[in-house]
C-alpha atoms as one frame of an Amber mdcrd trajectory, in Angstrom:
protein
  73.358 -54.322  -2.637  75.289 -56.040  -0.058  77.159 -58.584  -2.267  79.096
 -55.647  -3.834  80.027 -53.601  -0.818  83.602 -53.276   0.274  82.910 -54.755
   3.714  81.863 -57.839   2.027  84.579 -58.356  -0.737  87.672 -57.278   0.693
  90.191 -57.683   3.904  91.342 -54.135   3.980  94.458 -55.014   6.049  95.981
 -56.569   2.751  96.601 -53.758   0.988  98.549 -50.258   1.152  95.231 -48.477
   0.201  93.119 -49.507   3.072  92.574 -46.304   4.591  91.569 -45.013   1.435
  89.086 -47.830   0.528  87.383 -47.501   4.002  85.686 -44.216   3.402  83.601
 -45.685   0.521  80.565 -48.173   0.630  81.053 -49.681  -2.778  84.606 -50.224
  -4.371  84.078 -48.527  -7.948  83.238 -45.163  -5.921  87.114 -45.376  -5.156
  88.273 -45.297  -9.163  88.301 -41.993  -9.787  90.464 -40.930  -6.990  93.371
 -43.488  -7.210  96.036 -41.129  -9.035  95.112 -38.422  -6.531  95.807 -40.861
  -3.440  99.105 -42.399  -4.842 100.381 -38.810  -5.125  99.476 -38.069  -1.687
 100.727 -41.635  -0.351 103.825 -41.729  -2.096 105.718 -38.885  -0.478 105.041
 -40.275   2.925 106.496 -43.440   2.225 109.744 -44.437   4.133 112.790 -43.350
   1.812 114.710 -46.197   3.245 111.975 -48.692   2.068 110.850 -46.947  -0.983
 112.751 -45.760  -3.787 111.291 -42.722  -6.028 112.112 -43.523  -9.722 110.667
 -40.610 -11.863 107.793 -38.715 -11.270 105.314 -40.058  -8.750 106.787 -43.634
  -8.706 107.544 -45.373  -5.673 109.070 -48.775  -5.525 109.939 -50.704  -2.613
 113.471 -51.825  -2.504 112.676 -55.362  -2.375 110.638 -55.628  -5.348 111.493
 -56.832  -8.629 111.122 -55.100 -11.871 112.190 -56.601 -15.109 114.315 -53.965
 -17.306 111.871 -54.430 -20.192 108.985 -53.258 -18.030 107.465 -50.095 -18.768
 106.473 -47.970 -15.670 104.323 -44.884 -15.881 103.228 -42.903 -12.748 101.445
 -42.381 -10.609 102.601 -45.913  -9.177 103.324 -47.519  -5.862 104.937 -51.018
  -6.164 104.878 -52.474  -2.931 107.423 -55.043  -1.200 108.369 -58.533  -2.928
 106.106 -57.693  -5.879 107.500 -59.020  -9.287 107.082 -57.010 -12.468 107.635
 -59.470 -15.133 109.254 -58.862 -18.944 107.240 -56.353 -20.972 104.664 -55.532
 -18.387 102.933 -52.336 -19.274 101.724 -49.980 -16.274 100.143 -46.996 -17.695
  99.699 -45.281 -14.440  97.365 -45.082 -11.578  98.174 -48.158 -10.226  98.812
 -49.688  -6.670 100.808 -53.073  -6.802 100.566 -54.833  -3.549 103.076 -56.934
  -1.797 104.103 -60.065  -3.458 101.809 -59.503  -6.314 102.820 -60.549  -9.822
 102.432 -58.719 -13.032 103.242 -60.811 -15.919 104.644 -60.859 -19.272 102.709
 -58.575 -21.823 100.002 -57.719 -18.898  98.550 -54.066 -18.785  97.428 -52.072
 -15.696  95.691 -48.743 -15.635  93.777 -47.176 -12.944  94.034 -50.147 -10.735
  94.012 -51.269  -6.897  95.941 -55.101  -6.772  95.717 -56.289  -3.168  98.633
 -58.193  -1.811  99.409 -61.449  -3.265  97.338 -60.926  -6.527  98.600 -62.666
  -9.508  97.948 -61.418 -13.093 101.018 -63.283 -14.625 100.369 -64.000 -18.407
  98.456 -61.779 -21.158  95.991 -59.913 -18.647  94.472 -56.574 -19.124  93.404
 -54.971 -15.762  91.787 -51.627 -16.230  89.748 -49.371 -13.853  89.460 -52.300
 -11.343  90.147 -53.537  -8.005  91.534 -57.018  -7.251  91.471 -58.527  -3.599
  93.959 -60.233  -1.647  95.031 -63.447  -3.293  92.819 -63.435  -6.271  94.269
 -64.769  -9.690  93.634 -63.938 -13.219  94.191 -67.066 -15.494  96.327 -66.624
 -19.044  94.399 -63.968 -21.464  91.586 -63.079 -18.942  90.632 -59.528 -18.912
  88.321 -56.760 -17.514  86.518 -55.047 -20.093  86.020 -51.495 -18.782  84.102
 -49.506 -21.420  80.555 -50.733 -22.918  80.454 -51.128 -26.601  77.736 -48.379
 -26.780  79.734 -45.879 -24.427  76.837 -45.541 -22.000  77.401 -45.130 -18.247
  77.830 -48.454 -16.398  75.160 -49.823 -14.165  75.984 -52.593 -11.706  73.089
 -55.145 -11.622  72.492 -57.905  -8.930  69.534 -59.682  -9.753  66.372 -57.301
  -9.635  68.696 -54.418  -8.016  70.505 -51.967  -9.910  73.172 -48.977  -9.065
  73.856 -46.548 -11.555  77.510 -45.726 -10.994  77.884 -42.661 -13.299  81.165
 -44.088 -14.736  81.998 -44.769 -18.438  85.114 -46.367 -17.390  84.421 -49.585
 -14.902  86.103 -52.802 -15.330  85.856 -55.559 -12.546  85.593 -55.700  -8.632
  87.320 -59.061  -7.701  86.998 -60.039  -4.134  89.428 -61.816  -1.907  90.469
 -65.259  -3.159  88.658 -64.875  -6.574  89.933 -67.205  -9.254  89.177 -66.468
 -12.995  89.611 -68.911 -15.698  92.003 -68.667 -18.742  90.605 -66.507 -21.557
  87.494 -65.109 -19.466  86.091 -61.464 -20.336  84.618 -59.459 -17.315  82.294
 -57.211 -18.812  82.024 -53.780 -17.398  80.282 -53.498 -14.079  81.100 -56.774
 -12.951  81.714 -57.800  -9.299  82.616 -61.448  -8.011  82.297 -62.100  -4.549
  85.086 -63.632  -2.329  86.689 -66.938  -2.730  84.314 -67.601  -6.053  85.680
 -69.554  -9.180  85.273 -68.547 -12.837  85.004 -71.062 -15.400  87.615 -70.845
 -18.353  86.131 -69.056 -21.379  83.743 -67.270 -19.446  81.941 -64.034 -20.247
  80.780 -62.501 -17.050  78.802 -59.560 -16.212  76.840 -58.367 -13.062  77.374
 -59.508  -9.601  78.536 -62.880  -8.930  77.914 -64.176  -5.083  80.882 -65.110
  -2.929  81.900 -69.111  -2.524  80.431 -69.659  -5.970  81.430 -71.781  -9.035
  80.440 -69.542 -12.161  79.940 -72.055 -15.260  77.655 -69.461 -17.409  75.063
 -66.873 -16.371  72.352 -69.743 -15.946  74.655 -72.230 -14.106  76.097 -70.585
 -10.632  76.452 -73.176  -8.239  77.274 -72.921  -4.475  80.646 -74.430  -3.427
  80.037 -77.162  -0.843
């Protein structure tokens, strides 16, 4: 399943977690170890740049955190990131350089690469968002199937059983998700693809595409 491989989705130089992700073939394989990775990396960060605030929370000193934001560890917030009013970070989260986590946005067990934007009423759980990816207002990752069975990633006739009950979405670099879209469990979206607003997405969407609905996916010209 080439479209879903880390090497085809991400520039690993655009995240503090690059060395961690490099050991895996598919990005969802990294989900269960994010918390442990943060706990290992945090104490090694330069104390001249990163301030430790509470247990297992490291924040780069140039980052902006609203006083109304809730931060729970393990957590790393990299330089020039912006955590806005009433953001809710539940823990096991890496927020990349220049990334925006907006009003009433909730994060849980995620890696956000550099310059990601989740600025308005987003839920991002058990997911990895690539460099310069953007989720429009109200768009969310749904990370548990309604029947509570384990998530299977599907790409045409190919299937991979992940063994995971919780698995949101893997967004490649430069992905644009339209407002109020739902990314169903096990969604993988290739680099530079655009998702129309109000979409319901599942499975693997190819890179450099425009997703209108499951039966209408056009290649960018």
